[in-house]
GUBAKOL-532896 format. One record per atom (N, C-alpha, C): residue in three letters; x, y, z; atom name. Coordinates in Angstrom, 2 decimals. Example, Ala and Ser with C-alpha at 12.3 -4.5 7.8 and 13.67 -1.06 7.14 Angstrom:
[rec ALA [13.19 -5.69 7.80] N];
[rec ALA [12.30 -4.50 7.80] CA];
[rec ALA [13.20 -3.30 7.80] C];
[rec SER [12.85 -2.25 7.08] N];
[rec SER [13.67 -1.06 7.14] CA];
[rec SER [12.90 0.03 7.87] C];
//
This chain:
[rec MET [-35.40 -76.63 55.83] N];
[rec MET [-35.50 -77.79 56.69] CA];
[rec MET [-34.87 -79.00 56.03] C];
[rec ARG [-34.16 -79.78 56.82] N];
[rec ARG [-33.57 -81.00 56.30] CA];
[rec ARG [-34.63 -82.07 56.13] C];
[rec LEU [-34.52 -82.80 55.05] N];
[rec LEU [-35.41 -83.92 54.82] CA];
[rec LEU [-34.74 -85.22 55.27] C];
[rec HIS [-33.48 -85.40 54.93] N];
[rec HIS [-32.78 -86.63 55.27] CA];
[rec HIS [-31.38 -86.31 55.78] C];
[rec ASN [-30.94 -87.05 56.76] N];
[rec ASN [-29.56 -87.02 57.22] CA];
[rec ASN [-28.99 -88.41 57.01] C];
[rec PHE [-27.81 -88.49 56.46] N];
[rec PHE [-27.14 -89.77 56.27] CA];
[rec PHE [-25.82 -89.73 57.02] C];
[rec PHE [-25.56 -90.78 57.76] N];
[rec PHE [-24.30 -90.91 58.47] CA];
[rec PHE [-23.63 -92.18 57.99] C];
[rec LEU [-22.36 -92.10 57.70] N];
[rec LEU [-21.60 -93.25 57.21] CA];
[rec LEU [-20.30 -93.33 57.98] C];
[rec ARG [-19.99 -94.50 58.48] N];
[rec ARG [-18.73 -94.71 59.18] CA];
[rec ARG [-18.01 -95.85 58.49] C];
[rec VAL [-16.77 -95.62 58.05] N];
[rec VAL [-15.98 -96.61 57.34] CA];
[rec VAL [-14.71 -96.88 58.13] C];
[rec TYR [-14.40 -98.14 58.33] N];
[rec TYR [-13.19 -98.52 59.06] CA];
[rec TYR [-12.30 -99.38 58.16] C];
[rec GLU [-11.01 -99.17 58.25] N];
[rec GLU [-10.05 -100.04 57.61] CA];
[rec GLU [-9.88 -101.25 58.53] C];
[rec PRO [-9.69 -102.47 57.99] N];
[rec PRO [-9.59 -103.66 58.84] CA];
[rec PRO [-8.52 -103.56 59.93] C];
[rec SER [-7.41 -102.89 59.65] N];
[rec SER [-6.35 -102.79 60.66] CA];
[rec SER [-6.73 -101.83 61.79] C];
[rec GLY [-7.77 -101.01 61.57] N];
[rec GLY [-8.20 -100.07 62.59] CA];
[rec GLY [-7.41 -98.78 62.60] C];
[rec ILE [-6.46 -98.63 61.68] N];
[rec ILE [-5.62 -97.42 61.66] CA];
[rec ILE [-6.40 -96.24 61.08] C];
[rec LEU [-7.23 -96.50 60.09] N];
[rec LEU [-7.94 -95.43 59.39] CA];
[rec LEU [-9.44 -95.60 59.57] C];
[rec SER [-10.11 -94.53 59.91] N];
[rec SER [-11.57 -94.55 59.93] CA];
[rec SER [-12.06 -93.21 59.44] C];
[rec VAL [-13.18 -93.23 58.74] N];
[rec VAL [-13.74 -92.01 58.17] CA];
[rec VAL [-15.23 -91.97 58.51] C];
[rec ASP [-15.70 -90.82 58.96] N];
[rec ASP [-17.12 -90.61 59.19] CA];
[rec ASP [-17.59 -89.55 58.21] C];
[rec LEU [-18.80 -89.72 57.70] N];
[rec LEU [-19.35 -88.77 56.74] CA];
[rec LEU [-20.78 -88.44 57.15] C];
[rec HIS [-21.11 -87.15 57.13] N];
[rec HIS [-22.47 -86.71 57.42] CA];
[rec HIS [-22.97 -85.95 56.20] C];
[rec LEU [-24.14 -86.34 55.68] N];
[rec LEU [-24.69 -85.71 54.49] CA];
[rec LEU [-26.14 -85.33 54.76] C];
[rec SER [-26.51 -84.12 54.45] N];
[rec SER [-27.88 -83.66 54.60] CA];
[rec SER [-28.46 -83.32 53.24] C];
[rec LEU [-29.66 -83.81 52.97] N];
[rec LEU [-30.35 -83.48 51.74] CA];
[rec LEU [-31.53 -82.59 52.07] C];
[rec TYR [-31.79 -81.61 51.21] N];
[rec TYR [-32.87 -80.65 51.43] CA];
[rec TYR [-34.00 -80.86 50.44] C];
[rec ARG [-35.20 -80.55 50.86] N];
[rec ARG [-36.35 -80.56 49.97] CA];
[rec ARG [-36.28 -79.33 49.07] C];
[rec GLN [-36.81 -79.46 47.86] N];
[rec GLN [-36.83 -78.30 46.97] CA];
[rec GLN [-37.87 -77.29 47.42] C];
[rec GLY [-38.91 -77.70 48.09] N];
[rec GLY [-39.99 -76.81 48.46] CA];
[rec GLY [-39.74 -76.04 49.75] C];
[rec ASP [-38.53 -76.08 50.29] N];
[rec ASP [-38.24 -75.34 51.51] CA];
[rec ASP [-38.43 -73.85 51.30] C];
[rec ASP [-38.60 -73.13 52.41] N];
[rec ASP [-38.76 -71.68 52.33] CA];
[rec ASP [-37.59 -71.04 51.60] C];
[rec MET [-36.40 -71.50 51.88] N];
[rec MET [-35.21 -70.96 51.23] CA];
[rec MET [-34.48 -72.13 50.57] C];
[rec THR [-34.45 -72.15 49.25] N];
[rec THR [-33.78 -73.23 48.55] CA];
[rec THR [-32.27 -73.08 48.70] C];
[rec MET [-31.57 -74.12 48.31] N];
[rec MET [-30.11 -74.08 48.41] CA];
[rec MET [-29.54 -72.94 47.56] C];
[rec LEU [-30.11 -72.72 46.37] N];
[rec LEU [-29.63 -71.64 45.51] CA];
[rec LEU [-29.88 -70.29 46.17] C];
[rec ASP [-31.05 -70.09 46.77] N];
[rec ASP [-31.34 -68.84 47.48] CA];
[rec ASP [-30.32 -68.60 48.58] C];
[rec ARG [-30.01 -69.63 49.33] N];
[rec ARG [-29.03 -69.49 50.41] CA];
[rec ARG [-27.67 -69.07 49.87] C];
[rec GLN [-27.26 -69.72 48.77] N];
[rec GLN [-25.96 -69.39 48.20] CA];
[rec GLN [-25.91 -67.96 47.70] C];
[rec LEU [-27.01 -67.49 47.11] N];
[rec LEU [-27.05 -66.12 46.62] CA];
[rec LEU [-27.06 -65.11 47.77] C];
[rec GLN [-27.46 -65.54 48.96] N];
[rec GLN [-27.48 -64.66 50.14] CA];
[rec GLN [-26.23 -64.82 51.00] C];
[rec GLY [-25.20 -65.49 50.47] N];
[rec GLY [-23.93 -65.55 51.18] CA];
[rec GLY [-23.63 -66.86 51.87] C];
[rec TRP [-24.54 -67.82 51.86] N];
[rec TRP [-24.27 -69.12 52.46] CA];
[rec TRP [-23.26 -69.84 51.57] C];
[rec ARG [-22.31 -70.51 52.17] N];
[rec ARG [-21.25 -71.19 51.43] CA];
[rec ARG [-21.13 -72.64 51.90] C];
[rec LEU [-20.63 -73.48 51.01] N];
[rec LEU [-20.37 -74.86 51.38] CA];
[rec LEU [-19.27 -74.87 52.44] C];
[rec THR [-19.60 -75.37 53.60] N];
[rec THR [-18.67 -75.37 54.74] CA];
[rec THR [-18.33 -76.80 55.08] C];
[rec THR [-17.04 -77.07 55.21] N];
[rec THR [-16.56 -78.38 55.61] CA];
[rec THR [-15.82 -78.23 56.92] C];
[rec ALA [-16.15 -79.08 57.87] N];
[rec ALA [-15.48 -79.06 59.17] CA];
[rec ALA [-14.87 -80.42 59.44] C];
[rec GLU [-13.61 -80.42 59.80] N];
[rec GLU [-12.96 -81.64 60.27] CA];
[rec GLU [-13.00 -81.58 61.79] C];
[rec ILE [-13.71 -82.51 62.38] N];
[rec ILE [-13.90 -82.55 63.83] CA];
[rec ILE [-13.07 -83.68 64.39] C];
[rec LEU [-12.12 -83.33 65.24] N];
[rec LEU [-11.34 -84.35 65.94] CA];
[rec LEU [-11.97 -84.55 67.31] C];
[rec TYR [-12.20 -85.81 67.66] N];
[rec TYR [-12.81 -86.10 68.95] CA];
[rec TYR [-12.12 -87.29 69.59] C];
[rec ARG [-12.28 -87.40 70.88] N];
[rec ARG [-11.67 -88.49 71.64] CA];
[rec ARG [-12.61 -89.68 71.65] C];
[rec LEU [-12.05 -90.87 71.41] N];
[rec LEU [-12.86 -92.08 71.46] CA];
[rec LEU [-13.30 -92.32 72.90] C];
[rec PRO [-14.58 -92.61 73.12] N];
[rec PRO [-15.07 -92.78 74.50] CA];
[rec PRO [-14.36 -93.90 75.25] C];
[rec ASP [-14.06 -95.02 74.58] N];
[rec ASP [-13.42 -96.15 75.24] CA];
[rec ASP [-11.91 -95.99 75.38] C];
[rec HIS [-11.31 -95.14 74.54] N];
[rec HIS [-9.86 -94.90 74.55] CA];
[rec HIS [-9.62 -93.40 74.43] C];
[rec PRO [-9.76 -92.64 75.51] N];
[rec PRO [-9.71 -91.17 75.43] CA];
[rec PRO [-8.37 -90.59 74.96] C];
[rec LYS [-7.31 -91.39 74.92] N];
[rec LYS [-6.03 -90.87 74.42] CA];
[rec LYS [-5.96 -90.91 72.89] C];
[rec LEU [-6.92 -91.60 72.26] N];
[rec LEU [-6.94 -91.70 70.80] CA];
[rec LEU [-7.92 -90.68 70.22] C];
[rec LEU [-7.52 -90.09 69.10] N];
[rec LEU [-8.39 -89.13 68.40] CA];
[rec LEU [-8.92 -89.78 67.13] C];
[rec GLN [-10.15 -89.42 66.78] N];
[rec GLN [-10.75 -89.87 65.54] CA];
[rec GLN [-11.28 -88.65 64.81] C];
[rec SER [-11.29 -88.75 63.48] N];
[rec SER [-11.72 -87.63 62.65] CA];
[rec SER [-13.13 -87.86 62.12] C];
[rec TYR [-13.92 -86.78 62.11] N];
[rec TYR [-15.28 -86.80 61.57] CA];
[rec TYR [-15.39 -85.62 60.61] C];
[rec ILE [-15.88 -85.85 59.39] N];
[rec ILE [-16.02 -84.79 58.41] CA];
[rec ILE [-17.49 -84.40 58.31] C];
[rec TRP [-17.78 -83.12 58.51] N];
[rec TRP [-19.13 -82.56 58.44] CA];
[rec TRP [-19.16 -81.56 57.29] C];
[rec GLN [-20.22 -81.58 56.48] N];
[rec GLN [-20.30 -80.65 55.35] CA];
[rec GLN [-21.75 -80.23 55.14] C];
[rec GLU [-21.95 -78.93 55.04] N];
[rec GLU [-23.29 -78.39 54.84] CA];
[rec GLU [-23.16 -76.92 54.43] C];
[rec LEU [-24.23 -76.34 53.87] N];
[rec LEU [-24.23 -74.90 53.61] CA];
[rec LEU [-24.31 -74.17 54.94] C];
[rec ASP [-23.47 -73.15 55.12] N];
[rec ASP [-23.47 -72.40 56.37] CA];
[rec ASP [-23.07 -70.96 56.08] C];
[rec LEU [-23.30 -70.11 57.06] N];
[rec LEU [-23.10 -68.67 56.90] CA];
[rec LEU [-21.99 -68.19 57.83] C];
[rec ALA [-20.88 -67.74 57.25] N];
[rec ALA [-19.77 -67.22 58.06] CA];
[rec ALA [-20.12 -65.82 58.52] C];
[rec PRO [-19.61 -65.31 59.60] N];
[rec PRO [-18.60 -65.89 60.48] CA];
[rec PRO [-19.19 -66.64 61.68] C];
[rec ARG [-20.51 -66.64 61.82] N];
[rec ARG [-21.10 -67.28 63.01] CA];
[rec ARG [-21.33 -68.78 62.84] C];
[rec TYR [-21.46 -69.25 61.61] N];
[rec TYR [-21.68 -70.67 61.31] CA];
[rec TYR [-22.82 -71.26 62.14] C];
[rec PRO [-24.07 -70.82 61.92] N];
[rec PRO [-25.18 -71.30 62.75] CA];
[rec PRO [-25.44 -72.81 62.60] C];
[rec ALA [-25.32 -73.36 61.40] N];
[rec ALA [-25.57 -74.80 61.22] CA];
[rec ALA [-24.50 -75.63 61.92] C];
[rec LEU [-23.24 -75.23 61.79] N];
[rec LEU [-22.15 -75.95 62.46] CA];
[rec LEU [-22.28 -75.83 63.97] C];
[rec THR [-22.64 -74.65 64.44] N];
[rec THR [-22.82 -74.45 65.89] CA];
[rec THR [-23.92 -75.36 66.43] C];
[rec ARG [-25.04 -75.45 65.71] N];
[rec ARG [-26.13 -76.35 66.14] CA];
[rec ARG [-25.66 -77.79 66.17] C];
[rec PHE [-24.89 -78.19 65.14] N];
[rec PHE [-24.40 -79.56 65.09] CA];
[rec PHE [-23.45 -79.85 66.25] C];
[rec LEU [-22.54 -78.92 66.55] N];
[rec LEU [-21.60 -79.13 67.66] CA];
[rec LEU [-22.32 -79.15 69.01] C];
[rec GLU [-23.36 -78.33 69.16] N];
[rec GLU [-24.15 -78.36 70.39] CA];
[rec GLU [-24.86 -79.71 70.53] C];
[rec PHE [-25.40 -80.22 69.41] N];
[rec PHE [-26.01 -81.55 69.42] CA];
[rec PHE [-24.98 -82.60 69.83] C];
[rec TRP [-23.77 -82.50 69.26] N];
[rec TRP [-22.69 -83.46 69.55] CA];
[rec TRP [-22.40 -83.48 71.05] C];
[rec GLU [-22.17 -82.30 71.62] N];
[rec GLU [-21.82 -82.24 73.04] CA];
[rec GLU [-22.96 -82.72 73.93] C];
[rec ARG [-24.19 -82.49 73.50] N];
[rec ARG [-25.36 -82.87 74.29] CA];
[rec ARG [-25.67 -84.37 74.17] C];
[rec SER [-25.44 -84.97 72.99] N];
[rec SER [-25.97 -86.31 72.72] CA];
[rec SER [-24.93 -87.41 72.50] C];
[rec LEU [-23.70 -87.07 72.16] N];
[rec LEU [-22.71 -88.09 71.83] CA];
[rec LEU [-21.66 -88.21 72.92] C];
[rec ASP [-21.04 -89.39 72.99] N];
[rec ASP [-20.07 -89.66 74.05] CA];
[rec ASP [-18.68 -89.11 73.77] C];
[rec GLY [-18.26 -89.06 72.51] N];
[rec GLY [-16.90 -88.63 72.18] CA];
[rec GLY [-16.69 -87.16 72.47] C];
[rec ARG [-15.75 -86.84 73.37] N];
[rec ARG [-15.45 -85.45 73.72] CA];
[rec ARG [-14.72 -84.75 72.57] C];
[rec LEU [-15.15 -83.56 72.23] N];
[rec LEU [-14.54 -82.80 71.14] CA];
[rec LEU [-13.12 -82.40 71.51] C];
[rec HIS [-12.21 -82.52 70.55] N];
[rec HIS [-10.83 -82.08 70.73] CA];
[rec HIS [-10.59 -80.78 69.98] C];
[rec SER [-10.92 -80.77 68.67] N];
[rec SER [-10.72 -79.56 67.87] CA];
[rec SER [-11.59 -79.62 66.62] C];
[rec VAL [-11.80 -78.45 66.02] N];
[rec VAL [-12.61 -78.32 64.81] CA];
[rec VAL [-11.86 -77.40 63.85] C];
[rec ARG [-11.63 -77.89 62.62] N];
[rec ARG [-11.05 -77.05 61.56] CA];
[rec ARG [-12.13 -76.81 60.53] C];
[rec VAL [-12.27 -75.56 60.09] N];
[rec VAL [-13.35 -75.18 59.18] CA];
[rec VAL [-12.76 -74.62 57.89] C];
[rec ALA [-13.32 -75.07 56.76] N];
[rec ALA [-12.98 -74.52 55.45] CA];
[rec ALA [-14.28 -74.19 54.75] C];
[rec GLN [-14.24 -73.19 53.89] N];
[rec GLN [-15.46 -72.73 53.25] CA];
[rec GLN [-15.19 -72.45 51.79] C];
[rec SER [-16.18 -72.76 50.94] N];
[rec SER [-16.04 -72.52 49.51] CA];
[rec SER [-17.39 -72.12 48.94] C];
[rec GLY [-17.38 -71.12 48.09] N];
[rec GLY [-18.61 -70.72 47.43] CA];
[rec GLY [-18.91 -71.66 46.27] C];
[rec ILE [-20.13 -72.16 46.20] N];
[rec ILE [-20.51 -73.03 45.10] CA];
[rec ILE [-20.89 -72.19 43.89] C];
[rec VAL [-21.64 -71.13 44.15] N];
[rec VAL [-22.02 -70.21 43.08] CA];
[rec VAL [-20.93 -69.16 42.99] C];
[rec ALA [-20.21 -69.17 41.89] N];
[rec ALA [-19.09 -68.25 41.72] CA];
[rec ALA [-18.95 -67.93 40.24] C];
[rec PRO [-18.27 -66.83 39.92] N];
[rec PRO [-18.04 -66.52 38.51] CA];
[rec PRO [-17.22 -67.63 37.85] C];
[rec ALA [-17.48 -67.85 36.60] N];
[rec ALA [-16.74 -68.88 35.87] CA];
[rec ALA [-15.28 -68.49 35.76] C];
[rec ARG [-14.43 -69.47 35.86] N];
[rec ARG [-12.99 -69.23 35.71] CA];
[rec ARG [-12.56 -69.80 34.36] C];
[rec VAL [-11.91 -68.96 33.60] N];
[rec VAL [-11.42 -69.40 32.30] CA];
[rec VAL [-9.91 -69.39 32.37] C];
[rec GLY [-9.34 -70.49 32.03] N];
[rec GLY [-7.89 -70.57 32.05] CA];
[rec GLY [-7.46 -71.93 31.57] C];
[rec ALA [-6.21 -72.03 31.25] N];
[rec ALA [-5.67 -73.31 30.79] CA];
[rec ALA [-4.30 -73.50 31.41] C];
[rec GLY [-3.96 -74.75 31.62] N];
[rec GLY [-2.64 -75.06 32.16] CA];
[rec GLY [-1.57 -75.05 31.08] C];
[rec VAL [-1.98 -74.91 29.81] N];
[rec VAL [-1.03 -74.95 28.69] CA];
[rec VAL [-1.21 -73.66 27.89] C];
[rec GLU [-0.11 -73.14 27.44] N];
[rec GLU [-0.16 -71.93 26.61] CA];
[rec GLU [0.16 -72.30 25.17] C];
[rec PHE [-0.69 -71.87 24.25] N];
[rec PHE [-0.46 -72.10 22.83] CA];
[rec PHE [-0.15 -70.77 22.15] C];
[rec ARG [0.82 -70.78 21.27] N];
[rec ARG [1.15 -69.57 20.52] CA];
[rec ARG [0.91 -69.81 19.04] C];
[rec LEU [0.24 -68.86 18.45] N];
[rec LEU [-0.01 -68.94 17.00] CA];
[rec LEU [0.85 -67.87 16.33] C];
[rec ASN [1.56 -68.29 15.30] N];
[rec ASN [2.41 -67.34 14.58] CA];
[rec ASN [1.68 -66.71 13.43] C];
//
């Protein structure tokens, strides 16, 4: 269960650039901790959501959503998009999804090669 949701909207003074950020924090005492979820296949999922501005439907704005989710059905993202369509005015245009495992084997490597004679 989520304990806190944070929403942040940042605009550049010229209005050309705007960024939205959604952050969810979890309690440690939840039935399934974040580490448990990751060990069961949940991965950090980032979605770039393009939507139409309600007052100017020809303009698109970007919203970045990030949370642990389970591919290929993405239940958390699906719930969020259903909430968006039900509660927000901006019509969805498109959603791009990227996923990365937080818990992964360590990678050892270097960008430089040293030779010892």
